[in-house]
C-alpha positions as CSV (number, residue, x, y, z in Angstrom):
1,M,18.7,-0.7,-7.0
2,N,19.4,-4.3,-6.0
3,R,18.2,-7.4,-7.8
4,M,15.4,-8.0,-5.4
5,T,13.8,-4.5,-6.2
6,E,14.8,-4.1,-9.9
7,R,11.5,-3.8,-12.0
8,C,10.3,-3.5,-15.4
9,G,10.7,0.3,-16.2
10,W,7.1,0.7,-17.2
11,C,5.6,0.7,-13.7
12,G,7.7,3.6,-12.5
13,T,7.4,4.4,-8.8
14,D,3.7,5.0,-8.3
15,P,2.7,2.7,-5.4
16,I,-0.4,1.3,-7.2
17,Y,1.7,0.6,-10.3
18,V,4.5,-1.1,-8.3
19,E,1.9,-3.2,-6.5
20,Y,0.2,-4.2,-9.6
21,H,3.6,-5.0,-11.3
22,D,4.8,-7.0,-8.4
23,T,1.8,-9.0,-7.5
24,E,-0.6,-9.3,-10.6
25,W,1.1,-8.5,-13.9
26,G,2.3,-11.6,-15.7
27,V,0.9,-14.0,-13.1
28,P,-1.0,-16.9,-14.9
29,E,-4.8,-16.3,-14.5
30,Y,-7.2,-19.2,-15.2
31,D,-10.5,-18.0,-13.6
32,P,-12.9,-17.2,-16.4
33,R,-14.6,-14.3,-14.6
34,A,-11.2,-12.9,-13.8
35,L,-10.0,-13.2,-17.5
36,W,-13.2,-11.5,-18.7
37,E,-12.7,-8.6,-16.2
38,K,-9.2,-8.1,-17.4
39,L,-10.2,-8.1,-21.2
40,V,-13.0,-5.6,-20.3
41,L,-10.7,-3.3,-18.4
42,D,-8.1,-3.5,-21.2
43,G,-10.7,-2.4,-23.7
44,F,-11.6,0.7,-21.4
45,Q,-7.8,1.5,-21.5
46,A,-7.8,2.0,-25.2
47,G,-6.6,5.6,-25.8
48,L,-5.7,6.0,-22.0
49,S,-3.0,4.9,-19.6
50,W,-3.2,1.7,-17.7
51,I,-2.7,3.7,-14.4
52,T,-5.9,5.5,-15.0
53,I,-7.8,2.3,-15.1
54,L,-6.0,0.8,-12.0
55,R,-7.0,3.9,-10.1
56,K,-10.7,3.5,-11.0
57,R,-10.7,-0.4,-10.9
58,D,-12.6,-0.6,-7.6
59,T,-15.3,1.7,-8.9
60,F,-15.3,-0.4,-12.1
61,R,-15.9,-3.5,-10.1
62,E,-18.8,-1.9,-8.2
63,V,-20.5,-0.4,-11.3
64,F,-20.2,-3.7,-13.3
65,E,-21.4,-5.9,-10.4
66,E,-18.0,-7.4,-9.6
67,F,-17.8,-8.3,-13.3
68,D,-20.5,-11.0,-13.0
69,P,-21.2,-11.8,-16.5
70,E,-24.6,-13.3,-15.8
71,R,-25.7,-10.0,-14.1
72,V,-24.0,-7.7,-16.8
73,A,-25.6,-9.8,-19.7
74,R,-29.0,-8.7,-18.4
75,W,-28.2,-5.0,-18.4
76,D,-30.6,-2.8,-20.4
77,E,-30.6,0.9,-21.3
78,K,-31.3,2.1,-17.8
79,N,-28.2,0.3,-16.5
80,I,-26.2,1.7,-19.2
81,E,-27.4,5.2,-18.5
82,K,-26.7,4.8,-14.8
83,A,-23.0,3.8,-15.4
84,L,-22.7,6.8,-17.9
85,Q,-23.5,9.0,-14.9
86,N,-20.7,7.5,-12.7
87,P,-17.6,9.8,-12.8
88,G,-15.6,7.0,-11.0
89,I,-15.4,5.0,-14.3
90,I,-14.5,5.9,-17.9
91,R,-17.9,7.2,-19.3
92,H,-17.8,6.1,-22.7
93,R,-21.0,4.7,-24.1
94,G,-19.3,2.6,-26.7
95,K,-17.1,0.8,-24.2
96,I,-20.0,0.2,-21.6
97,E,-22.2,-1.2,-24.5
98,A,-19.3,-3.4,-25.5
99,T,-19.2,-4.8,-21.9
100,V,-22.7,-5.7,-21.9
101,K,-22.4,-7.3,-25.4
102,G,-19.0,-8.9,-24.2
103,A,-20.8,-10.4,-21.1
104,R,-23.3,-12.2,-23.4
105,R,-20.7,-13.4,-25.7
106,F,-18.6,-14.7,-22.7
107,L,-21.5,-16.7,-21.5
108,E,-21.9,-18.3,-25.0
109,I,-18.4,-19.3,-25.0
110,E,-18.3,-20.4,-21.4
111,S,-21.3,-22.7,-22.1
112,A,-20.1,-24.1,-25.3
113,E,-16.3,-24.8,-24.6
114,G,-15.1,-22.7,-21.5
115,F,-13.8,-19.3,-21.7
116,T,-10.5,-20.2,-20.0
117,P,-9.4,-22.9,-22.4
118,W,-10.8,-21.0,-25.4
119,M,-8.6,-18.1,-24.4
120,W,-5.6,-20.0,-23.3
121,G,-5.8,-21.9,-26.6
122,F,-4.2,-18.9,-28.3
123,V,-0.9,-19.7,-26.5
124,G,-1.2,-23.5,-26.7
125,G,-2.5,-23.7,-23.1
126,A,0.7,-22.6,-21.4
127,P,2.5,-19.3,-21.0
128,I,5.0,-18.2,-23.6
129,Q,8.3,-17.5,-21.7
130,N,10.1,-14.5,-23.2
131,D,13.6,-13.5,-22.3
132,W,13.5,-9.8,-23.1
133,T,16.6,-7.8,-21.6
134,S,15.1,-4.4,-22.3
135,L,11.6,-3.0,-22.7
136,A,12.6,-1.9,-26.2
137,Q,12.4,-5.5,-27.3
138,V,8.8,-6.2,-26.0
139,P,6.5,-6.2,-29.1
140,A,3.2,-4.3,-29.1
141,S,1.5,-7.4,-30.7
142,T,2.2,-10.9,-31.9
143,E,0.7,-13.3,-34.2
144,Q,-1.0,-14.9,-31.2
145,S,-2.6,-11.6,-30.3
146,V,-3.7,-10.9,-33.8
147,A,-5.3,-14.4,-33.7
148,M,-7.1,-13.7,-30.6
149,S,-8.3,-10.3,-31.8
150,K,-9.8,-11.7,-34.8
151,A,-11.4,-14.6,-32.9
152,L,-12.9,-12.3,-30.4
153,K,-14.2,-9.8,-33.0
154,K,-15.7,-12.8,-34.9
155,R,-17.5,-13.9,-31.7
156,G,-18.9,-10.2,-31.4
157,F,-16.4,-8.6,-28.9
158,N,-15.4,-5.1,-29.3
159,F,-12.4,-2.9,-28.3
160,C,-10.1,-5.9,-28.7
161,G,-7.5,-5.1,-31.3
162,P,-4.1,-6.9,-31.4
163,V,-2.4,-4.4,-29.2
164,I,-5.1,-4.6,-26.5
165,C,-5.1,-8.4,-26.8
166,Y,-1.3,-8.5,-26.2
167,A,-1.7,-6.2,-23.2
168,F,-4.3,-8.6,-22.0
169,M,-1.9,-11.6,-22.7
170,Q,0.9,-9.9,-20.8
171,A,-1.3,-9.0,-17.7
172,V,-2.9,-12.6,-17.4
173,G,0.4,-14.3,-17.7
174,M,-0.3,-15.9,-21.2
175,V,3.2,-14.4,-21.9
176,N,6.0,-13.7,-19.4
177,D,7.3,-10.2,-20.5
178,H,8.9,-9.3,-17.4
179,I,12.4,-8.3,-18.5
180,T,15.2,-10.7,-17.3
181,T,16.6,-8.4,-14.8
182,C,13.2,-7.7,-13.1
183,H,12.7,-9.5,-9.8
184,C,9.4,-10.9,-11.0
185,H,10.9,-12.7,-14.1
186,Q,11.9,-15.8,-12.6
187,K,9.0,-15.9,-10.0
188,V,6.4,-15.6,-12.9
189,R,8.4,-18.3,-14.9
190,A,8.1,-20.6,-11.8
191,L,4.3,-20.0,-11.5
192,S,3.9,-20.9,-15.1
193,V,4.5,-24.6,-14.5
194,R,1.0,-26.4,-14.1
């Protein structure tokens, strides 16, 4: 494998995973709606593999109205029941209810202080640049993800433990956890300069 195609080993060779790794994972995200979507999807991933969520992501977007928090916040039991009938998503009542509740909490934070600055505040507003040489060095959680988890739970979010929060932080570029031999490591580092 040459330097231009070397990747973090977790993505394997599945084309969906490779595309996600090469174009999304670790790229700094500042759009509040996109951040909320990723947080929700990471919550749905709890107990499952991320590839399962990626394969269902388009249907998740359709069911949850493109993750428009204002629309999802108005959901009632009828909407929840309809979502529970859709085999294209993870049909877990607790996670669906947590999404509706999370939409309402998102709107509160967005109105009061802005969801993006609030979330990025856990890393001081800029991506943490790691220089891991192997996947074995990458932690499952950090003090920042523990702090984010506690703050989210205090605000009323669910399915947001420290490990889920760290996966979220990696995905949205709050940390650069591409290993140093990965062709995306330097690209993501360069994108992190604001």
